Structures are given as structure tokens and as C-alpha cells.
N, C-alpha and C positions, 0 to 999 in steps of 0.2 A: 302626543302619542302618534306613532307611525301608523298610517292607515294602509290596508291591503286592498287591492282591487277585488271585486266580487267575482266569484266564479259561477257562471250561469250554465245550468243544464238544460239543453234544448232537446225537446222531444221530436224524433223524426216521424214522418207520416208512415202509417202502417203499410201502405203499398210499396214503400221502399224497404222497410225493415223485414217485411215477409220474405224477401229474396234470400235472406240468410237463415233465419230460424222462424218458421211459420207461426209458432205459438207465443212469441215474445214481441213486445214493442221495444225497440232498442233506444237507448239514450246515449249521446255523446257529449262530453263536456267541451265548451268553448270558453276557454279562460283567458283572462288578461288581454283580450283583443286579438288572440291568435286565430287565423283563418284555417279552416279545414281544407285539405287538398281536394281538388275536384278535377274531373275529367273534362275533355273538350265539350261534352254534352251538357255540362253543368251539374253532373251528378257526383256525389261523394266518391272519392277514389275507391274506397272499400267495397262500393256497390258493384264494381266491375272486376274485383280482384279474383273471385273464384267461381267456377261454374257450379250451379246447384244440382245438375243432373249428370255431370261428367262431360268429356270432350270426345265426340265421335268424329275424328278425322276420317273422311269416307268419300266414296263415289257412288252415285245413285242415279236412278231414272225413274220418272212417273210417266204413265201413258194411259190413254183410253181408246176405246173403239165406239165412236158415237153411234154407229148403226145398231150395235148390240147392247150397249150400255155396260160392257165389260170394262173394269178398271183395274190398274195394277201398278206395282212398283217393285223395284229390285235394288239391293244395296250390297256393297262389300266394304270391309274395313279391317283395321287391326283391333278395333274395339270389340270386346266379347259380345256374343249374341246380338250383333247389331241389327239383325233382320227383325228383332222384337222391340226395338226402341225408336228407329228412324222412320220406317214406312207405314203409312195408314191409308187404306183404300175402302171405298164403299161403292157397291154396284149402283149404277144410274146417277151417281153424284160426282165422284172424282177420285183424285189421289193427292197425297200430301207427303212431303218428307221434311223432317226437322233435323238438322245436323250441325257439325262443329260443336258449339255449345248448345246441344240439342235440348229440347224440352217436350218430352213424351206427353204431358197433359194437353198440350196444344193439338195433338193428332185428331182425336175425335171432335174437339171443339171446331177446328178448321173446317172438318167435313160437315158439321152441323150448320155452319154459316154458309157453305156452298149449297146445302140442301134447301136453305130457306131463300136462296136466290141472290146471294152476294156474288159479286164478280171476284175471280181470284185476287185481283189487285186490292179490292176492299177488304178481303180476308187479311192480307199481309198487313195492311195499315192497322186494323183492329188488333191483331196480335202484337205489333211492335210499338203501338203508340205510347204506352206507359211502361215499356220494358227497360229497366236499367242496363240490361246486358244486350241491347239490340244490335250493337256493332259487332258482337261475337256470333251472331246467328247466321246460318245459311239455311235458307227456306226455298222449297219448290212446291208449286201447287197447280193442279190442272183440273178443270171441270169437265163433265161428261160431254160438253160440246167441243172440247179440244182447246179452249182458251187457257193459256198457260202463263205463269208469272214466276220469276225467280228473284230471290233476295240474297246477295252475296255479303259476306261480312266485310265491314270497313276496317276492322281492326283484328284480323285473325291472329292466333297465337304465333310465335316464331317458328314453330315446327310446321306451320301451314305451307311454306315454300311457294306453292302455286295453288290458287283457288279461282273458281270461275264456272260459267255455265254456258249450255247452248240449247236452243229449243228449235223445234220444227213442227211438222204437221202432226198434231195430236200427241206430242211427247215433249219432255224436257229432261236434259242430262245436267248434273252438277257435281261438283266435287271440291274438296279441300284436302290439304295435306298430301297432295299428289306429287308425282315425279315431274309432271309438266302438263301443258295444255293438251298434248296429244291423247291423254286418257279420256277426256271429255269428247273430243272430236271423233275418236275411234268409236266411242259408244254411239254417238249420233249416226255416224255412217252405217254401222252394223244394224242399227234399229231400222233405218230407212231402207237398206238393201236387202234385208232378210225377208223371204216369203214364208208365210206361215201364220200361225196364230199369234195373238198378242203375247201370250206367255212364251212362245218360241222366240219372238223378236226381243222381249226383255232379257231372256237367257243369253241370246247372242250378243246383245249390247253389254251385259255384264262380263262375259268372257272377253269381249274386245277390249274393254277397259282394263282388265286384269293383264291381258297380254301386252298392252302398251305401258305397263308399269304400275298402274294402280296406286295404292297408298304406299308412299316411300318407306314406311315403317315396317310393313309386313302384311301377311295375308292370313289373318286370324279367323275371321267370320264372314258369313255372307247369308243372304235371305231373299225370298221373293214372296209377295202376297198378291193374290188375284181375287176379285169379287165379281159375281155374276148375278143378275136379276133373278129372283125366285129362289135363291140359295141364301140362307141365313148365315151371317158371319162371312168368313173367307171361303171362296170356292176352292182355292188352292193356297196352301202355305207350306213352304219348304225352307228349312234352315240348316245351317252349319254353325253352331255356336262356337266351336273351338277347333282349330285345325292348323296344320302347317301350310296347307294349300287350299284355302276355303272355297274359292270360286270353282276350281277344278273339281273338288269334292261335290259342290252343289250341282255343278253340270252332270256329273256322273249320276247323282241321284235322280236328276230330271230325266236323263236319258233312259234310265231303267223303270221310270214311273209309268204306270198305266192310268191315264186321266184324261177326261174329256177336254180339259184346257189345252192339251198338246195338239199341235197340227202336224203337217207333214214336213216341216223344215229340217234341214240337217242339225240345226241347233238342239233338236230333240235326240240326237245320237251322242254317243261318248266322245269327248274331245280327244 
């Protein structure tokens, strides 16, 4: 009688399977000696096939004022309502951005780790250690002392075209899916050269990045979040969730806004 090889069903670890469907433990057949395709990191190919939270091709900036404890972040993208899924800030703690294959649940967790005393580099290690999609992440983090760390994707999507980061005194700029490197460098120059409040400087940096070309796919959404000691939640949050010219619309909103976060900079005037 002809004998057939056994087909073995192999159970995958929950930590991997949860990336696809949180409530199920996945099984995959390994039959007749066939090997499952794997990525360069040794993970199953399907584990890096799809983003669980979407893809936020974007440019952003995180910044702090160590003297006052004010922390902030600003972002723009063709991704809808990007200001509500990429930047996270906490007064006296720091700021964090998660983008490209972004992961919003990391936002408050990253700030919790900073709050308990972890260095920015340690926070990134903790977030990425067991992440099957680590090569698709772009992360930026800064603590209230001004220590900043960036993590660029090693395997950005083909639409990425250009991605990278630049950091300086008490800030870090980063982006992916950009027209080129000038977007990030224009943001850095604008932040450094603008006189005014932290919010003024963030707005100036975002406008500069947009004028340099920004996200090559379009200008759909933008947002800014600022946190101040003694104020619960966000001290200032400003969003444009869907627009044909989001950064300009955000800048116009900021210019007409009456708020203590604003300074005397021209960034507070209409572009």
C-alpha cells in the first residue's frame, strides 16, 4: 500500500499571530517538508505583509522646552486625520511620533516609559524588540531634557521615495513618502531660526516642510498637539482632518487663534 507523508499543523506563537487578528491563534500547515517563506528578519512573510493600523506617509516634528516643561509635536500627510494618530505629547515628559506603518497604541505607552525614567533609545528598543513589522516603522521620541532618538524604516513601502530624519537642540524632524530630503532639512532650519514660542516654531517648521514639497502624494491633513504642566491633557490641539491644502489651512487656523501657547513670531500670522 502506498504511504503518504503526514501533514503537520504547527501552532504559531500568540505574539506573532496577534498582529493579524487579536482574538485568534493562527495555525499554518507545514506539509510534506515544504518550508514557509520568511523575511530577512526570520519572520513568516505574511507577518510583514499588511499594516495593522494603516500607512501614514508623513512628515513631523517633536520638540520640547526644558525650561518650562512644554512639549509638542506637529505633523502633515495625505493620511486622513493624521494629527490624531501620529503625535503624542505629555507635559514634563516628552513627545513621540509613530508613522509610516504607524501604531497608535504605542503613543501613550512610549510616554509612560519616558515618565518612569527610560531614555529615548531604551523606549525604542522596548517597542521594537518583538515587533514583526519593525522594519516598516518610523519613530521619533524626545524627552523633556531634550534627548532625542529617531528610528527610520529599513524597508519602507515603494511609495516611500525618500525617508529620513534630522535632529538638533531640543527637537527632531522626520518624514517618509516625501519629495526629497529638503523637506526635513527645511523643517529643521525653520524651527531653529524662528523666534517665538514652541508652538510658533512647530507651526513654522510644518509650513516650511510643506513649502519644500512635503508628502509627494498630496496635502490632505495636518495637526499639532502641545502639552503644558498644570494643564490636564493637551494644552493646545489643532487639526485639519481633510483638506486640499491642509498645512495652509492649519496655519490660518493658528494665525486667527487666541491662545496662550502662541508667541510673537510671524508664524502666528496668516501665511
